[in-house]
PQR file with spaces between the fields and no chain letter, atoms N, CA, C, O and H, PARSE charges and radii, in Angstrom:
ATOM       1  N    MET     1     101.738  102.732  102.289 -0.4000 1.5000
ATOM       2  CA   MET     1     102.286  104.067  102.300 -0.0000 2.0000
ATOM       3  C    MET     1     102.260  104.626  100.891  0.5500 1.7000
ATOM       4  O    MET     1     102.670  103.954   99.944 -0.5500 1.4000
ATOM       5  N    LEU     2     101.792  105.821  100.753 -0.4000 1.5000
ATOM       6  CA   LEU     2     101.698  106.479   99.457 -0.0000 2.0000
ATOM       7  C    LEU     2     103.001  107.184   99.151  0.5500 1.7000
ATOM       8  O    LEU     2     103.482  107.990   99.947 -0.5500 1.4000
ATOM       9  H    LEU     2     101.459  106.366  101.522  0.4000 1.0000
ATOM      10  N    ILE     3     103.566  106.882   98.006 -0.4000 1.5000
ATOM      11  CA   ILE     3     104.791  107.538   97.584 -0.0000 2.0000
ATOM      12  C    ILE     3     104.410  108.609   96.570  0.5500 1.7000
ATOM      13  O    ILE     3     103.749  108.325   95.570 -0.5500 1.4000
ATOM      14  H    ILE     3     103.174  106.227   97.360  0.4000 1.0000
ATOM      15  N    ILE     4     104.824  109.823   96.832 -0.4000 1.5000
ATOM      16  CA   ILE     4     104.505  110.921   95.931 -0.0000 2.0000
ATOM      17  C    ILE     4     105.656  111.090   94.949  0.5500 1.7000
ATOM      18  O    ILE     4     106.798  111.328   95.342 -0.5500 1.4000
ATOM      19  H    ILE     4     105.361  110.054   97.644  0.4000 1.0000
ATOM      20  N    LEU     5     105.339  110.965   93.683 -0.4000 1.5000
ATOM      21  CA   LEU     5     106.320  111.107   92.624 -0.0000 2.0000
ATOM      22  C    LEU     5     105.970  112.320   91.774  0.5500 1.7000
ATOM      23  O    LEU     5     104.795  112.635   91.586 -0.5500 1.4000
ATOM      24  H    LEU     5     104.411  110.772   93.364  0.4000 1.0000
ATOM      25  N    CYS     6     106.960  112.978   91.278 -0.4000 1.5000
ATOM      26  CA   CYS     6     106.720  114.120   90.405 -0.0000 2.0000
ATOM      27  C    CYS     6     107.398  113.867   89.073  0.5500 1.7000
ATOM      28  O    CYS     6     108.538  113.407   89.021 -0.5500 1.4000
ATOM      29  H    CYS     6     107.915  112.722   91.431  0.4000 1.0000
ATOM      30  N    HIS     7     106.696  114.167   88.010 -0.4000 1.5000
ATOM      31  CA   HIS     7     107.219  114.000   86.670 -0.0000 2.0000
ATOM      32  C    HIS     7     106.646  115.122   85.824  0.5500 1.7000
ATOM      33  O    HIS     7     105.429  115.266   85.712 -0.5500 1.4000
ATOM      34  H    HIS     7     105.769  114.541   88.052  0.4000 1.0000
ATOM      35  N    ASP     8     107.501  115.893   85.244 -0.4000 1.5000
ATOM      36  CA   ASP     8     107.068  117.018   84.415 -0.0000 2.0000
ATOM      37  C    ASP     8     106.094  117.926   85.153  0.5500 1.7000
ATOM      38  O    ASP     8     105.089  118.358   84.589 -0.5500 1.4000
ATOM      39  H    ASP     8     108.490  115.776   85.334  0.4000 1.0000
ATOM      40  N    ASN     9     106.394  118.213   86.407 -0.4000 1.5000
ATOM      41  CA   ASN     9     105.604  119.125   87.245 -0.0000 2.0000
ATOM      42  C    ASN     9     104.188  118.636   87.516  0.5500 1.7000
ATOM      43  O    ASN     9     103.331  119.435   87.894 -0.5500 1.4000
ATOM      44  H    ASN     9     107.211  117.863   86.865  0.4000 1.0000
ATOM      45  N    ILE    10     103.918  117.351   87.336 -0.4000 1.5000
ATOM      46  CA   ILE    10     102.605  116.791   87.648 -0.0000 2.0000
ATOM      47  C    ILE    10     102.759  115.939   88.900  0.5500 1.7000
ATOM      48  O    ILE    10     103.551  114.997   88.919 -0.5500 1.4000
ATOM      49  H    ILE    10     104.613  116.702   87.030  0.4000 1.0000
ATOM      50  N    SER    11     102.021  116.259   89.920 -0.4000 1.5000
ATOM      51  CA   SER    11     102.085  115.484   91.150 -0.0000 2.0000
ATOM      52  C    SER    11     101.130  114.304   91.059  0.5500 1.7000
ATOM      53  O    SER    11      99.936  114.479   90.820 -0.5500 1.4000
ATOM      54  H    SER    11     101.377  117.024   89.905  0.4000 1.0000
ATOM      55  N    PHE    12     101.656  113.115   91.249 -0.4000 1.5000
ATOM      56  CA   PHE    12     100.816  111.937   91.187 -0.0000 2.0000
ATOM      57  C    PHE    12      99.855  111.878   92.374  0.5500 1.7000
ATOM      58  O    PHE    12      98.840  111.184   92.308 -0.5500 1.4000
ATOM      59  H    PHE    12     102.627  112.973   91.443  0.4000 1.0000
ATOM      60  N    ALA    13     100.158  112.590   93.451 -0.4000 1.5000
ATOM      61  CA   ALA    13      99.247  112.630   94.589 -0.0000 2.0000
ATOM      62  C    ALA    13      97.891  113.179   94.164  0.5500 1.7000
ATOM      63  O    ALA    13      96.856  112.720   94.648 -0.5500 1.4000
ATOM      64  H    ALA    13     100.982  113.154   93.505  0.4000 1.0000
ATOM      65  N    ILE    14      97.891  114.146   93.273 -0.4000 1.5000
ATOM      66  CA   ILE    14      96.633  114.710   92.762 -0.0000 2.0000
ATOM      67  C    ILE    14      95.874  113.647   91.974  0.5500 1.7000
ATOM      68  O    ILE    14      94.653  113.539   92.086 -0.5500 1.4000
ATOM      69  H    ILE    14      98.731  114.519   92.881  0.4000 1.0000
ATOM      70  N    LEU    15      96.590  112.876   91.187 -0.4000 1.5000
ATOM      71  CA   LEU    15      95.945  111.815   90.411 -0.0000 2.0000
ATOM      72  C    LEU    15      95.380  110.734   91.322  0.5500 1.7000
ATOM      73  O    LEU    15      94.287  110.224   91.073 -0.5500 1.4000
ATOM      74  H    LEU    15      97.582  112.964   91.096  0.4000 1.0000
ATOM      75  N    TYR    16      96.111  110.379   92.372 -0.4000 1.5000
ATOM      76  CA   TYR    16      95.628  109.382   93.320 -0.0000 2.0000
ATOM      77  C    TYR    16      94.370  109.878   94.026  0.5500 1.7000
ATOM      78  O    TYR    16      93.417  109.124   94.224 -0.5500 1.4000
ATOM      79  H    TYR    16      96.999  110.793   92.574  0.4000 1.0000
ATOM      80  N    THR    17      94.380  111.138   94.397 -0.4000 1.5000
ATOM      81  CA   THR    17      93.218  111.716   95.075 -0.0000 2.0000
ATOM      82  C    THR    17      92.007  111.712   94.162  0.5500 1.7000
ATOM      83  O    THR    17      90.907  111.366   94.591 -0.5500 1.4000
ATOM      84  H    THR    17      95.154  111.750   94.236  0.4000 1.0000
ATOM      85  N    ARG    18      92.197  112.088   92.920 -0.4000 1.5000
ATOM      86  CA   ARG    18      91.081  112.107   91.964 -0.0000 2.0000
ATOM      87  C    ARG    18      90.505  110.711   91.774  0.5500 1.7000
ATOM      88  O    ARG    18      89.286  110.540   91.757 -0.5500 1.4000
ATOM      89  H    ARG    18      93.091  112.369   92.571  0.4000 1.0000
ATOM      90  N    ARG    19      91.371  109.712   91.631 -0.4000 1.5000
ATOM      91  CA   ARG    19      90.901  108.334   91.447 -0.0000 2.0000
ATOM      92  C    ARG    19      90.161  107.841   92.689  0.5500 1.7000
ATOM      93  O    ARG    19      89.132  107.174   92.574 -0.5500 1.4000
ATOM      94  H    ARG    19      92.362  109.851   91.645  0.4000 1.0000
ATOM      95  N    ALA    20      90.675  108.163   93.866 -0.4000 1.5000
ATOM      96  CA   ALA    20      90.009  107.750   95.100 -0.0000 2.0000
ATOM      97  C    ALA    20      88.642  108.418   95.231  0.5500 1.7000
ATOM      98  O    ALA    20      87.702  107.799   95.730 -0.5500 1.4000
ATOM      99  H    ALA    20      91.510  108.705   93.960  0.4000 1.0000
ATOM     100  N    MET    21      88.517  109.662   94.795 -0.4000 1.5000
ATOM     101  CA   MET    21      87.233  110.368   94.845 -0.0000 2.0000
ATOM     102  C    MET    21      86.213  109.691   93.930  0.5500 1.7000
ATOM     103  O    MET    21      85.032  109.617   94.267 -0.5500 1.4000
ATOM     104  H    MET    21      89.281  110.164   94.390  0.4000 1.0000
ATOM     105  N    VAL    22      86.660  109.201   92.784 -0.4000 1.5000
ATOM     106  CA   VAL    22      85.763  108.451   91.897 -0.0000 2.0000
ATOM     107  C    VAL    22      85.274  107.195   92.611  0.5500 1.7000
ATOM     108  O    VAL    22      84.103  106.832   92.500 -0.5500 1.4000
ATOM     109  H    VAL    22      87.619  109.261   92.510  0.4000 1.0000
ATOM     110  N    GLY    23      86.165  106.535   93.341 -0.4000 1.5000
ATOM     111  CA   GLY    23      85.772  105.353   94.108 -0.0000 2.0000
ATOM     112  C    GLY    23      84.738  105.668   95.169  0.5500 1.7000
ATOM     113  O    GLY    23      83.863  104.847   95.447 -0.5500 1.4000
ATOM     114  H    GLY    23      87.116  106.831   93.431  0.4000 1.0000
ATOM     115  N    CYS    24      84.826  106.847   95.767 -0.4000 1.5000
ATOM     116  CA   CYS    24      83.855  107.241   96.794 -0.0000 2.0000
ATOM     117  C    CYS    24      82.450  107.401   96.218  0.5500 1.7000
ATOM     118  O    CYS    24      81.468  107.272   96.949 -0.5500 1.4000
ATOM     119  H    CYS    24      85.536  107.514   95.541  0.4000 1.0000
ATOM     120  N    LYS    25      82.343  107.674   94.945 -0.4000 1.5000
ATOM     121  CA   LYS    25      81.027  107.819   94.304 -0.0000 2.0000
ATOM     122  C    LYS    25      80.379  106.465   94.011  0.5500 1.7000
ATOM     123  O    LYS    25      79.169  106.384   93.803 -0.5500 1.4000
ATOM     124  H    LYS    25      83.141  107.778   94.351  0.4000 1.0000
ATOM     125  N    ASN    26      81.189  105.399   93.996 -0.4000 1.5000
ATOM     126  CA   ASN    26      80.698  104.067   93.652 -0.0000 2.0000
ATOM     127  C    ASN    26      80.267  103.322   94.917  0.5500 1.7000
ATOM     128  O    ASN    26      81.088  103.089   95.803 -0.5500 1.4000
ATOM     129  H    ASN    26      82.173  105.464   94.166  0.4000 1.0000
ATOM     130  N    PRO    27      78.977  102.944   95.010 -0.5600 1.5000
ATOM     131  CA   PRO    27      78.481  102.272   96.218  0.2800 2.0000
ATOM     132  C    PRO    27      79.196  100.954   96.525  0.5500 1.7000
ATOM     133  O    PRO    27      79.427  100.638   97.692 -0.5500 1.4000
ATOM     134  N    SER    28      79.544  100.191   95.504 -0.4000 1.5000
ATOM     135  CA   SER    28      80.210   98.912   95.729 -0.0000 2.0000
ATOM     136  C    SER    28      81.612   99.122   96.304  0.5500 1.7000
ATOM     137  O    SER    28      82.006   98.443   97.252 -0.5500 1.4000
ATOM     138  H    SER    28      79.356  100.448   94.556  0.4000 1.0000
ATOM     139  N    ALA    29      82.352  100.054   95.735 -0.4000 1.5000
ATOM     140  CA   ALA    29      83.705  100.347   96.222 -0.0000 2.0000
ATOM     141  C    ALA    29      83.648  100.931   97.634  0.5500 1.7000
ATOM     142  O    ALA    29      84.449  100.571   98.498 -0.5500 1.4000
ATOM     143  H    ALA    29      82.031  100.606   94.965  0.4000 1.0000
ATOM     144  N    ARG    30      82.703  101.824   97.855 -0.4000 1.5000
ATOM     145  CA   ARG    30      82.556  102.448   99.166 -0.0000 2.0000
ATOM     146  C    ARG    30      82.180  101.411  100.220  0.5500 1.7000
ATOM     147  O    ARG    30      82.670  101.462  101.348 -0.5500 1.4000
ATOM     148  H    ARG    30      82.052  102.116   97.153  0.4000 1.0000
ATOM     149  N    GLY    31      81.310  100.470   99.852 -0.4000 1.5000
ATOM     150  CA   GLY    31      80.901   99.421  100.785 -0.0000 2.0000
ATOM     151  C    GLY    31      82.053   98.507  101.164  0.5500 1.7000
ATOM     152  O    GLY    31      82.229   98.177  102.336 -0.5500 1.4000
ATOM     153  H    GLY    31      80.913  100.429   98.936  0.4000 1.0000
ATOM     154  N    LEU    32      82.836   98.098  100.178 -0.4000 1.5000
ATOM     155  CA   LEU    32      83.972   97.223  100.451 -0.0000 2.0000
ATOM     156  C    LEU    32      85.036   97.958  101.272  0.5500 1.7000
ATOM     157  O    LEU    32      85.617   97.382  102.192 -0.5500 1.4000
ATOM     158  H    LEU    32      82.693   98.366   99.225  0.4000 1.0000
ATOM     159  N    ALA    33      85.287   99.201  100.949 -0.4000 1.5000
ATOM     160  CA   ALA    33      86.259   99.996  101.722 -0.0000 2.0000
ATOM     161  C    ALA    33      85.781  100.166  103.158  0.5500 1.7000
ATOM     162  O    ALA    33      86.581  100.101  104.092 -0.5500 1.4000
ATOM     163  H    ALA    33      84.815   99.670  100.202  0.4000 1.0000
ATOM     164  N    GLY    34      84.492  100.382  103.338 -0.4000 1.5000
ATOM     165  CA   GLY    34      83.935  100.519  104.677 -0.0000 2.0000
ATOM     166  C    GLY    34      84.066   99.248  105.487  0.5500 1.7000
ATOM     167  O    GLY    34      84.345   99.299  106.685 -0.5500 1.4000
ATOM     168  H    GLY    34      83.842  100.435  102.579  0.4000 1.0000
ATOM     169  N    GLU    35      83.867   98.096  104.840 -0.4000 1.5000
ATOM     170  CA   GLU    35      84.039   96.811  105.524 -0.0000 2.0000
ATOM     171  C    GLU    35      85.470   96.655  106.019  0.5500 1.7000
ATOM     172  O    GLU    35      85.699   96.181  107.132 -0.5500 1.4000
ATOM     173  H    GLU    35      83.640   98.054  103.867  0.4000 1.0000
ATOM     174  N    LYS    36      86.427   97.051  105.198 -0.4000 1.5000
ATOM     175  CA   LYS    36      87.830   96.943  105.596 -0.0000 2.0000
ATOM     176  C    LYS    36      88.148   97.867  106.770  0.5500 1.7000
ATOM     177  O    LYS    36      88.956   97.530  107.636 -0.5500 1.4000
ATOM     178  H    LYS    36      86.241   97.435  104.294  0.4000 1.0000
ATOM     179  N    LEU    37      87.507   99.029  106.788 -0.4000 1.5000
ATOM     180  CA   LEU    37      87.744   99.987  107.866 -0.0000 2.0000
ATOM     181  C    LEU    37      86.906   99.686  109.103  0.5500 1.7000
ATOM     182  O    LEU    37      87.137  100.259  110.168 -0.5500 1.4000
ATOM     183  H    LEU    37      86.851   99.303  106.085  0.4000 1.0000
ATOM     184  N    GLY    38      85.937   98.790  108.962 -0.4000 1.5000
ATOM     185  CA   GLY    38      85.082   98.429  110.085 -0.0000 2.0000
ATOM     186  C    GLY    38      83.987   99.433  110.379  0.5500 1.7000
ATOM     187  O    GLY    38      83.515   99.532  111.512 -0.5500 1.4000
ATOM     188  H    GLY    38      85.750   98.325  108.096  0.4000 1.0000
ATOM     189  N    LYS    39      83.583  100.178  109.364 -0.4000 1.5000
ATOM     190  CA   LYS    39      82.500  101.139  109.546 -0.0000 2.0000
ATOM     191  C    LYS    39      81.772  101.347  108.229  0.5500 1.7000
ATOM     192  O    LYS    39      82.285  101.031  107.155 -0.5500 1.4000
ATOM     193  H    LYS    39      83.966  100.098  108.444  0.4000 1.0000
ATOM     194  N    ARG    40      80.573  101.881  108.336 -0.4000 1.5000
ATOM     195  CA   ARG    40      79.778  102.182  107.139 -0.0000 2.0000
ATOM     196  C    ARG    40      80.183  103.563  106.654  0.5500 1.7000
ATOM     197  O    ARG    40      80.122  104.533  107.410 -0.5500 1.4000
ATOM     198  H    ARG    40      80.156  102.138  109.208  0.4000 1.0000
ATOM     199  N    LEU    41      80.596  103.655  105.397 -0.4000 1.5000
ATOM     200  CA   LEU    41      81.050  104.923  104.837 -0.0000 2.0000
ATOM     201  C    LEU    41      79.972  105.548  103.968  0.5500 1.7000
ATOM     202  O    LEU    41      79.506  104.930  103.011 -0.5500 1.4000
ATOM     203  H    LEU    41      80.645  102.868  104.783  0.4000 1.0000
ATOM     204  N    SER    42      79.579  106.754  104.293 -0.4000 1.5000
ATOM     205  CA   SER    42      78.727  107.508  103.385 -0.0000 2.0000
ATOM     206  C    SER    42      79.652  108.140  102.348  0.5500 1.7000
ATOM     207  O    SER    42      80.867  108.184  102.538 -0.5500 1.4000
ATOM     208  H    SER    42      79.958  107.256  105.070  0.4000 1.0000
ATOM     209  N    GLU    43      79.075  108.625  101.260 -0.4000 1.5000
ATOM     210  CA   GLU    43      79.897  109.280  100.239 -0.0000 2.0000
ATOM     211  C    GLU    43      80.622  110.490  100.838  0.5500 1.7000
ATOM     212  O    GLU    43      81.785  110.748  100.528 -0.5500 1.4000
ATOM     213  H    GLU    43      78.087  108.589  101.106  0.4000 1.0000
ATOM     214  N    LYS    44      79.921  111.216  101.692 -0.4000 1.5000
ATOM     215  CA   LYS    44      80.520  112.393  102.333 -0.0000 2.0000
ATOM     216  C    LYS    44      81.700  111.999  103.220  0.5500 1.7000
ATOM     217  O    LYS    44      82.766  112.609  103.143 -0.5500 1.4000
ATOM     218  H    LYS    44      78.976  111.006  101.943  0.4000 1.0000
ATOM     219  N    ASP    45      81.512  110.977  104.064 -0.4000 1.5000
ATOM     220  CA   ASP    45      82.590  110.532  104.950 -0.0000 2.0000
ATOM     221  C    ASP    45      83.793  110.037  104.154  0.5500 1.7000
ATOM     222  O    ASP    45      84.942  110.307  104.505 -0.5500 1.4000
ATOM     223  H    ASP    45      80.646  110.481  104.127  0.4000 1.0000
ATOM     224  N    CYS    46      83.511  109.316  103.088 -0.4000 1.5000
ATOM     225  CA   CYS    46      84.572  108.800  102.224 -0.0000 2.0000
ATOM     226  C    CYS    46      85.349  109.964  101.606  0.5500 1.7000
ATOM     227  O    CYS    46      86.580  109.969  101.620 -0.5500 1.4000
ATOM     228  H    CYS    46      82.578  109.096  102.803  0.4000 1.0000
ATOM     229  N    ASN    47      84.633  110.942  101.069 -0.4000 1.5000
ATOM     230  CA   ASN    47      85.287  112.103  100.452 -0.0000 2.0000
ATOM     231  C    ASN    47      86.127  112.870  101.464  0.5500 1.7000
ATOM     232  O    ASN    47      87.234  113.307  101.151 -0.5500 1.4000
ATOM     233  H    ASN    47      83.633  110.938  101.058  0.4000 1.0000
ATOM     234  N    LEU    48      85.605  113.034  102.674 -0.4000 1.5000
ATOM     235  CA   LEU    48      86.353  113.748  103.707 -0.0000 2.0000
ATOM     236  C    LEU    48      87.643  113.022  104.062  0.5500 1.7000
ATOM     237  O    LEU    48      88.680  113.652  104.270 -0.5500 1.4000
ATOM     238  H    LEU    48      84.706  112.679  102.928  0.4000 1.0000
ATOM     239  N    GLN    49      87.576  111.699  104.130 -0.4000 1.5000
ATOM     240  CA   GLN    49      88.765  110.919  104.452 -0.0000 2.0000
ATOM     241  C    GLN    49      89.799  111.035  103.327  0.5500 1.7000
ATOM     242  O    GLN    49      90.993  111.175  103.591 -0.5500 1.4000
ATOM     243  H    GLN    49      86.734  111.187  103.961  0.4000 1.0000
ATOM     244  N    VAL    50      89.340  110.977  102.079 -0.4000 1.5000
ATOM     245  CA   VAL    50      90.252  111.108  100.939 -0.0000 2.0000
ATOM     246  C    VAL    50      90.869  112.508  100.908  0.5500 1.7000
ATOM     247  O    VAL    50      92.072  112.651  100.696 -0.5500 1.4000
ATOM     248  H    VAL    50      88.370  110.863  101.864  0.4000 1.0000
ATOM     249  N    MET    51      90.055  113.526  101.117 -0.4000 1.5000
ATOM     250  CA   MET    51      90.554  114.898  101.062 -0.0000 2.0000
ATOM     251  C    MET    51      91.499  115.211  102.229  0.5500 1.7000
ATOM     252  O    MET    51      92.289  116.152  102.148 -0.5500 1.4000
ATOM     253  H    MET    51      89.076  113.410  101.290  0.4000 1.0000
ATOM     254  N    SER    52      91.422  114.440  103.298 -0.4000 1.5000
ATOM     255  CA   SER    52      92.355  114.643  104.412 -0.0000 2.0000
ATOM     256  C    SER    52      93.717  114.016  104.114  0.5500 1.7000
ATOM     257  O    SER    52      94.654  114.155  104.900 -0.5500 1.4000
ATOM     258  H    SER    52      90.780  113.676  103.363  0.4000 1.0000
ATOM     259  N    GLY    53      93.821  113.329  102.979 -0.4000 1.5000
ATOM     260  CA   GLY    53      95.107  112.765  102.564 -0.0000 2.0000
ATOM     261  C    GLY    53      95.184  111.254  102.608  0.5500 1.7000
ATOM     262  O    GLY    53      96.189  110.680  102.191 -0.5500 1.4000
ATOM     263  H    GLY    53      93.060  113.217  102.341  0.4000 1.0000
ATOM     264  N    ASP    54      94.148  110.596  103.105 -0.4000 1.5000
ATOM     265  CA   ASP    54      94.148  109.134  103.193 -0.0000 2.0000
ATOM     266  C    ASP    54      93.482  108.555  101.947  0.5500 1.7000
ATOM     267  O    ASP    54      92.262  108.389  101.911 -0.5500 1.4000
ATOM     268  H    ASP    54      93.331  111.063  103.444  0.4000 1.0000
ATOM     269  N    THR    55      94.278  108.250  100.930 -0.4000 1.5000
ATOM     270  CA   THR    55      93.730  107.685   99.696 -0.0000 2.0000
ATOM     271  C    THR    55      93.960  106.178   99.603  0.5500 1.7000
ATOM     272  O    THR    55      93.306  105.495   98.814 -0.5500 1.4000
ATOM     273  H    THR    55      95.268  108.385  100.959  0.4000 1.0000
ATOM     274  N    ASP    56      94.888  105.660  100.407 -0.4000 1.5000
ATOM     275  CA   ASP    56      95.279  104.256  100.293 -0.0000 2.0000
ATOM     276  C    ASP    56      94.117  103.288  100.464  0.5500 1.7000
ATOM     277  O    ASP    56      94.026  102.301   99.733 -0.5500 1.4000
ATOM     278  H    ASP    56      95.418  106.214  101.048  0.4000 1.0000
ATOM     279  N    PHE    57      93.223  103.554  101.422 -0.4000 1.5000
ATOM     280  CA   PHE    57      92.122  102.625  101.679 -0.0000 2.0000
ATOM     281  C    PHE    57      91.251  102.444  100.436  0.5500 1.7000
ATOM     282  O    PHE    57      90.803  101.334  100.152 -0.5500 1.4000
ATOM     283  H    PHE    57      93.297  104.355  102.016  0.4000 1.0000
ATOM     284  N    MET    58      91.013  103.511   99.702 -0.4000 1.5000
ATOM     285  CA   MET    58      90.163  103.429   98.517 -0.0000 2.0000
ATOM     286  C    MET    58      90.932  102.895   97.315  0.5500 1.7000
ATOM     287  O    MET    58      90.383  102.118   96.534 -0.5500 1.4000
ATOM     288  H    MET    58      91.377  104.414   99.932  0.4000 1.0000
ATOM     289  N    LEU    59      92.173  103.288   97.154 -0.4000 1.5000
ATOM     290  CA   LEU    59      92.956  102.795   96.025 -0.0000 2.0000
ATOM     291  C    LEU    59      93.165  101.287   96.113  0.5500 1.7000
ATOM     292  O    LEU    59      93.148  100.600   95.092 -0.5500 1.4000
ATOM     293  H    LEU    59      92.619  103.919   97.789  0.4000 1.0000
ATOM     294  N    GLU    60      93.361  100.765   97.324 -0.4000 1.5000
ATOM     295  CA   GLU    60      93.486   99.318   97.512 -0.0000 2.0000
ATOM     296  C    GLU    60      92.172   98.614   97.177  0.5500 1.7000
ATOM     297  O    GLU    60      92.175   97.538   96.579 -0.5500 1.4000
ATOM     298  H    GLU    60      93.374  101.323   98.154  0.4000 1.0000
ATOM     299  N    THR    61      91.061   99.217   97.560 -0.4000 1.5000
ATOM     300  CA   THR    61      89.752   98.648   97.252 -0.0000 2.0000
ATOM     301  C    THR    61      89.506   98.653   95.749  0.5500 1.7000
ATOM     302  O    THR    61      89.003   97.673   95.198 -0.5500 1.4000
ATOM     303  H    THR    61      91.058  100.091   98.046  0.4000 1.0000
ATOM     304  N    LEU    62      89.856   99.740   95.087 -0.4000 1.5000
ATOM     305  CA   LEU    62      89.664   99.830   93.640 -0.0000 2.0000
ATOM     306  C    LEU    62      90.524   98.812   92.907  0.5500 1.7000
ATOM     307  O    LEU    62      90.125   98.303   91.859 -0.5500 1.4000
ATOM     308  H    LEU    62      90.265  100.536   95.534  0.4000 1.0000
ATOM     309  N    THR    63      91.692   98.513   93.442 -0.4000 1.5000
ATOM     310  CA   THR    63      92.545   97.488   92.843 -0.0000 2.0000
ATOM     311  C    THR    63      91.855   96.127   92.907  0.5500 1.7000
ATOM     312  O    THR    63      91.921   95.348   91.957 -0.5500 1.4000
ATOM     313  H    THR    63      92.017   98.926   94.293  0.4000 1.0000
ATOM     314  N    GLU    64      91.196   95.845   94.025 -0.4000 1.5000
ATOM     315  CA   GLU    64      90.467   94.580   94.162 -0.0000 2.0000
ATOM     316  C    GLU    64      89.283   94.495   93.209  0.5500 1.7000
ATOM     317  O    GLU    64      88.961   93.413   92.718 -0.5500 1.4000
ATOM     318  H    GLU    64      91.142   96.478   94.797  0.4000 1.0000
ATOM     319  N    LEU    65      88.635   95.618   92.944 -0.4000 1.5000
ATOM     320  CA   LEU    65      87.450   95.642   92.093 -0.0000 2.0000
ATOM     321  C    LEU    65      87.779   95.985   90.640  0.5500 1.7000
ATOM     322  O    LEU    65      86.883   96.323   89.868 -0.5500 1.4000
ATOM     323  H    LEU    65      88.897   96.497   93.344  0.4000 1.0000
ATOM     324  N    ASP    66      89.043   95.902   90.267 -0.4000 1.5000
ATOM     325  CA   ASP    66      89.482   96.275   88.923 -0.0000 2.0000
ATOM     326  C    ASP    66      88.709   95.502   87.852  0.5500 1.7000
ATOM     327  O    ASP    66      88.640   94.273   87.886 -0.5500 1.4000
ATOM     328  H    ASP    66      89.771   95.627   90.895  0.4000 1.0000
ATOM     329  N    CYS    67      88.137   96.233   86.912 -0.4000 1.5000
ATOM     330  CA   CYS    67      87.358   95.645   85.818 -0.0000 2.0000
ATOM     331  C    CYS    67      87.491   96.563   84.596  0.5500 1.7000
ATOM     332  O    CYS    67      86.762   97.548   84.487 -0.5500 1.4000
ATOM     333  H    CYS    67      88.193   97.231   86.884  0.4000 1.0000
ATOM     334  N    PRO    68      88.407   96.253   83.684 -0.5600 1.5000
ATOM     335  CA   PRO    68      88.652   97.136   82.548  0.2800 2.0000
ATOM     336  C    PRO    68      87.442   97.406   81.659  0.5500 1.7000
ATOM     337  O    PRO    68      87.381   98.444   80.999 -0.5500 1.4000
ATOM     338  N    THR    69      86.482   96.489   81.634 -0.4000 1.5000
ATOM     339  CA   THR    69      85.315   96.674   80.762 -0.0000 2.0000
ATOM     340  C    THR    69      84.127   97.317   81.469  0.5500 1.7000
ATOM     341  O    THR    69      83.099   97.572   80.842 -0.5500 1.4000
ATOM     342  H    THR    69      86.532   95.646   82.171  0.4000 1.0000
ATOM     343  N    CYS    70      84.256   97.580   82.768 -0.4000 1.5000
ATOM     344  CA   CYS    70      83.170   98.186   83.549 -0.0000 2.0000
ATOM     345  C    CYS    70      83.267   99.708   83.509  0.5500 1.7000
ATOM     346  O    CYS    70      84.340  100.253   83.251 -0.5500 1.4000
ATOM     347  H    CYS    70      85.091   97.372   83.278  0.4000 1.0000
ATOM     348  N    PRO    71      82.145  100.403   83.765 -0.5600 1.5000
ATOM     349  CA   PRO    71      82.205  101.854   83.823  0.2800 2.0000
ATOM     350  C    PRO    71      83.214  102.329   84.873  0.5500 1.7000
ATOM     351  O    PRO    71      83.213  101.841   86.003 -0.5500 1.4000
ATOM     352  N    TYR    72      84.054  103.260   84.504 -0.4000 1.5000
ATOM     353  CA   TYR    72      85.116  103.813   85.356 -0.0000 2.0000
ATOM     354  C    TYR    72      86.108  102.761   85.813  0.5500 1.7000
ATOM     355  O    TYR    72      86.924  103.028   86.695 -0.5500 1.4000
ATOM     356  H    TYR    72      84.055  103.657   83.586  0.4000 1.0000
ATOM     357  N    GLY    73      86.056  101.568   85.231 -0.4000 1.5000
ATOM     358  CA   GLY    73      86.995  100.499   85.571 -0.0000 2.0000
ATOM     359  C    GLY    73      86.734   99.859   86.923  0.5500 1.7000
ATOM     360  O    GLY    73      87.606   99.185   87.470 -0.5500 1.4000
ATOM     361  H    GLY    73      85.393  101.352   84.514  0.4000 1.0000
ATOM     362  N    ILE    74      85.533  100.067   87.469 -0.4000 1.5000
ATOM     363  CA   ILE    74      85.194   99.547   88.795 -0.0000 2.0000
ATOM     364  C    ILE    74      84.130   98.464   88.658  0.5500 1.7000
ATOM     365  O    ILE    74      83.022   98.728   88.191 -0.5500 1.4000
ATOM     366  H    ILE    74      84.824  100.615   87.024  0.4000 1.0000
ATOM     367  N    GLY    75      84.472   97.242   89.067 -0.4000 1.5000
ATOM     368  CA   GLY    75      83.521   96.150   89.014 -0.0000 2.0000
ATOM     369  C    GLY    75      82.693   96.073   90.287  0.5500 1.7000
ATOM     370  O    GLY    75      82.784   96.938   91.159 -0.5500 1.4000
ATOM     371  H    GLY    75      85.372   97.027   89.446  0.4000 1.0000
ATOM     372  N    THR    76      81.897   95.041   90.377 -0.4000 1.5000
ATOM     373  CA   THR    76      81.095   94.803   91.585 -0.0000 2.0000
ATOM     374  C    THR    76      81.597   93.527   92.231  0.5500 1.7000
ATOM     375  O    THR    76      82.292   92.726   91.606 -0.5500 1.4000
ATOM     376  H    THR    76      81.824   94.339   89.668  0.4000 1.0000
ATOM     377  N    ARG    77      81.240   93.355   93.472 -0.4000 1.5000
ATOM     378  CA   ARG    77      81.682   92.134   94.159 -0.0000 2.0000
ATOM     379  C    ARG    77      80.569   91.150   94.241  0.5500 1.7000
ATOM     380  O    ARG    77      80.747   90.060   94.785 -0.5500 1.4000
ATOM     381  H    ARG    77      80.676   94.005   93.980  0.4000 1.0000
């Protein structure tokens, strides 16, 4: 469940959405997220799901692929 927090008029939901959209651009992250969902995700399908408010699936995947030295902090599996 995504908890929306506000601090100094900045909604963290916007930040979560932006980060999830970056994950949708990455083939490795998109592939792993698709495996968890049981379907093949195109970049378009992934973006549509994120923009509909479902960011958790991608944020959880990005946590698994966390790599501080990789581009955009996303490693490969």
